[in-house]
C-alpha positions as CSV (number, residue, x, y, z in Angstrom):
1,M,-21.2,1.5,-2.0
2,R,-18.3,3.0,0.0
3,I,-14.9,1.3,-0.3
4,A,-11.8,2.2,1.7
5,L,-8.6,1.6,-0.2
6,I,-5.4,1.0,1.9
7,S,-2.0,0.1,0.6
8,D,1.7,-0.2,1.4
9,I,1.6,-0.5,5.2
10,H,5.2,-1.7,5.3
11,G,5.2,-2.8,8.9
12,N,4.2,0.5,10.4
13,L,1.6,-0.6,12.9
14,T,1.1,2.9,14.5
15,A,0.1,4.4,11.1
16,F,-2.1,1.4,10.3
17,Q,-4.0,1.7,13.5
18,A,-4.6,5.4,12.9
19,V,-6.0,4.8,9.5
20,L,-8.3,2.0,10.7
21,A,-9.6,4.4,13.4
22,D,-10.3,7.0,10.7
23,I,-12.0,4.4,8.5
24,A,-14.2,3.3,11.5
25,R,-15.6,6.8,11.7
26,S,-16.3,6.9,7.9
27,Y,-19.0,4.3,7.6
28,V,-17.5,2.3,4.7
29,D,-19.0,-0.9,3.3
30,Q,-15.8,-2.6,2.5
31,I,-12.0,-2.3,2.9
32,V,-9.5,-3.5,0.2
33,F,-5.8,-3.8,0.9
34,L,-3.7,-3.3,-2.2
35,G,-0.5,-5.0,-1.1
36,D,2.9,-4.7,0.7
37,A,1.9,-5.3,4.3
38,S,4.9,-5.9,6.4
39,A,8.3,-5.5,4.7
40,L,10.9,-2.9,5.8
41,G,9.0,-1.7,8.9
42,P,9.5,-2.2,12.6
43,Q,6.4,-4.3,13.4
44,P,5.9,-6.8,10.5
45,K,4.2,-9.6,12.4
46,A,1.8,-7.2,14.3
47,V,0.7,-5.7,11.0
48,V,0.0,-9.0,9.4
49,D,-1.9,-10.2,12.4
50,L,-4.1,-7.1,12.4
51,L,-4.7,-7.3,8.7
52,Q,-5.7,-10.9,9.0
53,A,-8.1,-10.1,11.9
54,L,-9.6,-7.3,9.8
55,G,-10.8,-9.9,7.2
56,C,-10.7,-7.6,4.2
57,A,-9.9,-8.5,0.6
58,C,-6.1,-8.4,0.0
59,I,-4.1,-7.9,-3.1
60,K,-0.6,-9.4,-3.5
61,G,2.2,-6.9,-3.7
62,N,5.8,-7.3,-4.8
63,H,6.9,-7.6,-1.2
64,E,4.5,-10.4,-0.5
65,D,6.2,-12.2,-3.3
66,Y,9.6,-11.5,-1.9
67,E,8.6,-12.7,1.5
68,L,7.0,-15.9,0.3
69,N,10.0,-16.7,-2.0
70,W,12.8,-15.1,0.1
71,A,15.3,-17.9,-0.5
72,Q,14.9,-17.3,-4.3
73,F,15.3,-13.5,-4.0
74,L,18.0,-13.5,-1.3
75,P,21.0,-14.2,-3.6
76,N,20.1,-11.3,-6.0
77,T,19.4,-8.7,-3.3
78,P,22.3,-6.3,-2.8
79,E,23.9,-6.3,0.6
80,G,22.8,-3.5,2.9
81,W,20.0,-2.3,5.1
82,I,17.2,-3.4,2.8
83,K,18.5,-7.0,2.5
84,A,19.1,-7.2,6.3
85,T,15.7,-5.7,7.2
86,M,13.9,-7.9,4.7
87,A,15.5,-11.0,6.1
88,W,14.7,-9.9,9.7
89,G,11.1,-9.2,8.7
90,V,10.6,-12.6,7.1
91,A,12.0,-14.2,10.3
92,Q,9.4,-12.4,12.4
93,L,6.5,-14.0,10.5
94,S,4.9,-17.2,11.7
95,Q,3.9,-20.0,9.4
96,A,0.3,-18.9,9.9
97,N,1.3,-15.4,8.7
98,L,3.0,-16.8,5.6
99,D,-0.1,-19.0,4.9
100,F,-2.2,-15.9,5.1
101,L,0.0,-14.0,2.6
102,R,-0.4,-16.9,0.2
103,T,-4.2,-16.1,0.0
104,F,-3.6,-12.7,-1.5
105,Q,-5.0,-12.2,-5.0
106,P,-3.2,-10.6,-8.0
107,T,-6.3,-8.6,-8.9
108,L,-9.8,-8.1,-7.6
109,T,-12.9,-6.7,-9.4
110,I,-15.7,-5.2,-7.3
111,P,-19.0,-4.2,-9.0
112,L,-20.0,-0.7,-8.0
113,D,-23.5,-0.6,-9.6
114,Q,-25.8,-3.6,-9.0
115,N,-27.8,-2.6,-12.2
116,N,-24.7,-2.4,-14.3
117,P,-22.1,-5.2,-13.8
118,Q,-19.7,-3.5,-16.2
119,F,-19.4,-0.5,-13.9
120,A,-16.7,-1.9,-11.6
121,L,-13.6,-1.2,-9.6
122,L,-10.5,-3.2,-10.5
123,C,-7.9,-3.4,-7.8
124,C,-4.2,-4.3,-8.3
125,H,-0.8,-3.5,-6.8
126,G,1.2,-2.0,-9.6
127,S,-0.9,-2.5,-12.7
128,P,-3.3,-5.3,-13.9
129,Q,-0.3,-6.7,-15.8
130,S,2.4,-6.7,-13.0
131,Y,2.9,-5.7,-9.4
132,D,6.1,-4.0,-10.4
133,D,4.5,-1.4,-12.8
134,M,4.2,2.1,-11.5
135,M,1.2,4.1,-12.7
136,L,2.1,7.7,-11.9
137,A,0.7,11.0,-12.9
138,T,3.6,11.4,-15.3
139,T,3.4,7.9,-16.9
140,P,3.0,8.3,-20.7
141,A,-0.5,7.5,-22.0
142,V,0.9,4.9,-24.4
143,E,2.5,3.0,-21.5
144,L,-0.8,3.1,-19.6
145,D,-2.6,1.8,-22.7
146,H,-0.3,-1.3,-22.7
147,W,-0.7,-2.0,-19.0
148,L,-4.5,-1.6,-19.2
149,I,-5.2,-3.5,-22.4
150,G,-8.1,-5.8,-22.0
151,Q,-9.2,-4.1,-18.8
152,P,-12.5,-2.2,-19.6
153,M,-13.4,-1.4,-16.0
154,P,-14.0,2.4,-15.6
155,V,-12.2,2.6,-12.2
156,I,-8.8,1.1,-11.5
157,A,-7.0,1.3,-8.1
158,S,-3.4,0.5,-7.5
159,G,-0.7,1.1,-4.9
160,H,3.1,0.5,-5.1
161,T,4.2,4.0,-5.9
162,H,3.6,5.4,-2.3
163,I,2.2,8.5,-4.0
164,Q,-1.5,9.5,-3.9
165,M,-3.0,10.1,-7.3
166,L,-6.2,10.7,-9.0
167,R,-5.9,10.7,-12.8
168,R,-8.3,10.2,-15.7
169,H,-6.8,8.2,-18.5
170,R,-9.0,8.3,-21.5
171,A,-12.4,7.0,-20.2
172,Q,-10.9,5.4,-17.1
173,L,-10.3,6.8,-13.6
174,L,-7.0,5.8,-12.0
175,I,-6.7,6.0,-8.2
176,N,-3.7,5.5,-5.9
177,P,-4.5,5.8,-2.2
178,G,-0.9,6.4,-1.4
179,S,0.9,4.6,1.4
180,V,-0.4,3.9,4.9
181,G,3.0,3.3,6.4
182,S,5.6,5.1,4.3
183,P,4.2,7.8,2.0
184,M,6.9,9.2,-0.2
185,Q,7.7,12.8,-1.1
186,E,8.5,11.8,-4.6
187,M,8.7,8.7,-6.9
188,P,11.1,7.9,-8.4
189,F,13.6,9.2,-5.8
190,I,17.4,9.5,-5.8
191,G,19.3,7.8,-2.9
192,A,17.1,7.2,0.1
193,P,13.4,8.1,0.0
194,T,12.0,11.0,2.0
195,L,8.9,9.9,3.9
196,L,6.0,12.2,4.9
197,P,4.7,12.6,8.5
198,W,1.2,11.2,7.9
199,A,-0.6,8.1,6.8
200,E,-2.6,7.9,3.5
201,Y,-5.6,6.1,2.2
202,A,-8.6,6.7,0.0
203,I,-12.4,6.2,0.0
204,V,-14.3,5.5,-3.2
205,D,-18.0,6.3,-3.0
206,Y,-20.6,5.3,-5.7
207,T,-24.1,6.4,-4.7
208,Q,-27.1,7.1,-6.9
209,Q,-25.0,6.9,-10.0
210,R,-22.5,9.5,-8.7
211,L,-18.8,8.5,-8.3
212,S,-16.5,10.4,-5.9
213,V,-13.1,9.7,-4.6
214,E,-11.6,11.1,-1.4
215,L,-7.8,11.0,-0.9
216,R,-7.1,11.2,2.8
217,Q,-4.1,12.1,5.0
218,V,-4.2,11.1,8.6
219,R,-1.9,12.5,11.2
220,Y,-0.7,10.1,13.8
221,D,2.0,9.8,16.6
222,L,5.1,9.6,14.4
223,A,7.3,10.0,17.5
224,L,5.8,6.8,18.9
225,A,6.4,5.0,15.6
226,K,10.0,6.0,15.7
227,E,10.3,5.0,19.4
228,V,8.9,1.6,18.5
229,A,11.3,1.2,15.6
230,L,14.3,2.0,17.9
231,T,13.3,-0.8,20.3
232,S,12.0,-3.3,17.8
233,G,15.2,-5.2,17.1
234,M,15.1,-4.4,13.4
235,P,18.5,-3.9,11.8
236,E,19.9,-0.3,12.0
237,P,16.6,1.2,13.1
238,E,18.1,4.7,12.8
239,V,18.1,4.2,9.0
240,W,14.3,3.8,9.1
241,V,13.9,6.7,11.6
242,R,15.9,9.3,9.7
243,Q,13.9,8.8,6.4
244,W,10.9,10.8,7.9
245,K,10.2,14.5,7.1
246,T,8.8,16.3,10.1
247,E,5.9,18.8,9.9
248,E,8.5,21.5,10.2
249,G,10.2,20.2,7.1
250,H,13.3,18.6,8.8
251,I,14.5,15.1,8.0
252,G,14.9,12.5,10.8
């Protein structure tokens, strides 16, 4: 069983296409999306359309909740680029897109061993308890114990942090594939985030009672993604463009 884990595309179609091309060369049995498909990126509708065409299992992220309940979240969202871009992104989505987002599940359990149903992969966005939780390499064990209570699955995959991670917590293996569309240099961050110039995902492989996890980084045409953003009609696209760190270490 080979499972590709993708998460946090955030409207970056160029990065998403690069990851799917890499997955296609990797002979996986299944793709699972861990949430946050379209918000805050330059091509929200195109990403949702492609994700729906892909037909993979999809987990509900915090941004899917915001988009589906935008009228509720709108009054409590501070004015600025994030609010304007969220509103613009929601307006790009069709009713069919929104109906598709409503099919996303809070969690998903995938058996890895046909002979042992208890040996399974649990997929979520933040933690099994909430899409807002951030399971990081630095999260105290006692906090993880609280978030994982009642979840005996030996492998747990989550997104949300935009940081790739492989961590063993007691007898469980915690995986974060990172972000397809906006991998961050650090989380938490101060001020605006710094985004890294590649796309991230992971492959979980369970073969002949051997478990392995590969965290992948895929280089793609970031200049094209920036060009798309500048002509997309999104609010203040230069804000999105200047968050990126180049291969040479410069920002913007």
